[in-house]
C-alpha positions as CSV (number, residue, x, y, z in Angstrom):
1,X,9.3,28.7,12.2
2,X,9.4,31.4,14.9
3,X,12.7,33.7,15.6
4,X,12.4,35.7,18.9
5,X,9.6,38.1,18.9
6,X,8.9,38.1,15.1
7,X,7.7,35.3,12.9
8,X,9.3,33.9,9.7
9,X,5.7,32.4,8.9
10,X,2.5,32.9,7.9
11,X,0.4,34.4,10.6
12,X,-2.4,31.6,10.0
13,X,-0.3,28.9,11.5
14,X,0.9,30.9,14.6
15,X,-0.7,29.5,18.1
16,X,-2.8,31.8,20.0
17,X,-0.1,33.0,22.5
18,X,1.8,34.5,19.5
19,X,-1.2,36.7,18.6
20,X,-1.4,37.9,22.4
21,X,2.4,39.1,22.1
22,X,3.5,36.3,24.9
23,X,6.9,36.3,23.6
24,X,8.6,33.3,21.8
25,X,8.5,30.0,23.2
26,X,9.9,27.9,20.4
27,X,8.9,24.2,20.8
28,X,5.3,24.8,21.8
29,X,4.8,27.2,19.2
30,X,6.2,25.0,16.5
31,X,4.1,22.0,18.0
32,X,0.8,24.0,17.3
33,X,2.1,25.2,14.0
34,X,2.7,21.4,12.9
35,X,-0.5,20.2,14.3
36,X,-2.2,22.9,12.0
37,X,-0.5,21.8,9.1
38,X,-1.0,18.1,9.7
39,X,-4.8,18.8,10.1
40,X,-4.4,20.6,6.5
41,X,-2.5,17.9,5.0
42,X,-5.2,15.2,6.2
43,X,-8.5,17.1,5.0
44,X,-7.1,19.2,2.4
45,X,-8.3,22.4,3.6
46,X,-7.5,25.0,6.3
47,X,-9.3,24.2,9.3
48,X,-9.5,27.8,10.7
49,X,-7.8,31.0,9.3
50,X,-6.2,32.3,12.6
51,X,-6.1,31.1,16.1
52,X,-8.0,34.1,17.7
53,X,-11.2,34.2,19.4
54,X,-12.6,35.9,16.3
55,X,-12.2,33.0,14.1
56,X,-15.5,31.1,14.4
57,X,-14.0,27.7,14.0
58,X,-11.1,28.1,16.1
59,X,-13.2,29.5,19.0
60,X,-14.8,26.0,19.1
61,X,-11.5,24.8,19.9
62,X,-10.7,27.4,22.4
63,X,-14.1,26.6,24.2
64,X,-12.9,23.0,24.1
65,X,-15.9,22.0,21.9
66,X,-13.9,19.3,20.1
67,X,-17.0,17.1,19.1
68,X,-18.7,20.1,17.5
69,X,-15.6,21.0,15.8
70,X,-14.9,17.5,14.4
71,X,-18.8,17.4,13.2
72,X,-18.3,20.3,11.4
73,X,-14.8,19.0,9.8
74,X,-16.4,15.7,8.9
75,X,-19.4,17.7,6.9
76,X,-16.7,19.7,5.1
77,X,-14.9,16.5,4.1
78,X,-18.2,15.1,2.9
79,X,-18.8,18.0,0.6
80,X,-15.3,17.2,-0.7
81,X,-16.5,13.6,-1.6
82,X,-13.5,12.7,0.9
83,X,-13.7,9.9,3.4
84,X,-13.8,10.9,6.9
85,X,-11.9,7.8,8.0
86,X,-8.6,9.7,7.9
87,X,-9.7,11.4,11.2
88,X,-9.9,8.4,13.5
89,X,-9.8,8.8,17.0
90,X,-6.1,8.4,17.4
91,X,-5.6,11.1,15.0
92,X,-8.0,13.6,16.5
93,X,-6.5,12.7,20.1
94,X,-3.1,13.8,18.7
95,X,-4.4,16.9,16.9
96,X,-6.4,18.0,20.0
97,X,-3.3,17.8,22.0
98,X,-1.1,19.8,19.6
99,X,-3.6,22.4,19.0
100,X,-4.3,23.0,22.7
101,X,-4.5,26.6,23.2
102,X,-2.4,26.2,26.4
103,X,1.1,25.9,25.3
104,X,2.0,23.9,28.5
105,X,-0.5,21.1,27.6
106,X,1.0,20.6,24.1
107,X,2.9,17.1,23.6
108,X,6.6,17.2,23.1
109,X,8.1,15.7,19.9
110,X,8.8,12.4,22.0
111,X,5.2,12.2,23.2
112,X,3.9,12.6,19.4
113,X,6.3,9.8,18.3
114,X,4.7,7.8,21.1
115,X,1.3,8.6,20.3
116,X,-1.0,6.0,19.0
117,X,-1.7,7.6,15.7
118,X,2.3,8.0,14.9
119,X,3.0,4.4,16.0
120,X,0.3,3.0,13.4
121,X,1.0,5.4,10.5
122,X,3.6,4.5,7.8
123,X,4.3,6.8,4.8
124,X,2.6,6.1,1.3
125,X,4.6,4.3,-1.3
126,X,5.9,6.4,-4.1
127,X,3.2,4.4,-6.2
128,X,0.4,5.4,-3.7
129,X,1.5,9.2,-3.9
130,X,1.6,9.0,-7.8
131,X,-2.0,7.7,-8.0
132,X,-3.1,10.4,-5.6
133,X,-1.7,13.0,-7.5
134,X,-3.3,11.6,-10.8
135,X,-6.6,11.3,-8.9
136,X,-6.4,14.9,-7.9
137,X,-5.3,16.1,-11.2
138,X,-8.5,14.6,-12.9
139,X,-11.0,16.2,-10.2
140,X,-9.8,19.7,-11.2
């Protein structure tokens, strides 16, 4: 996703160290971006616009205020008539590690594969995907 000092990406998925000009650190930066994308896929909305302190939602993450952040996210999900059960404790724990502001504390790919959430998750069947797409289309 990132190439040396420049990005080939949307700045909105860049980790905080990218915005601070701390140079390229491939895997931890990609883990952050994948964590944000996973959260978007699960919730259906962008959880924060940028990983800067000026972003109200991301500032909760920077301050380690995860319970407040998850409560806010649950509120958004309820407004979308979505079930909040997609954000179970295993997924929240994985996302909190992937979106950690400190790149040294983010998990490796192997640690993600060994996470409780990853072990318990199986891909949706073609029929499940088809039905979800039909439901989404009818809600437009």
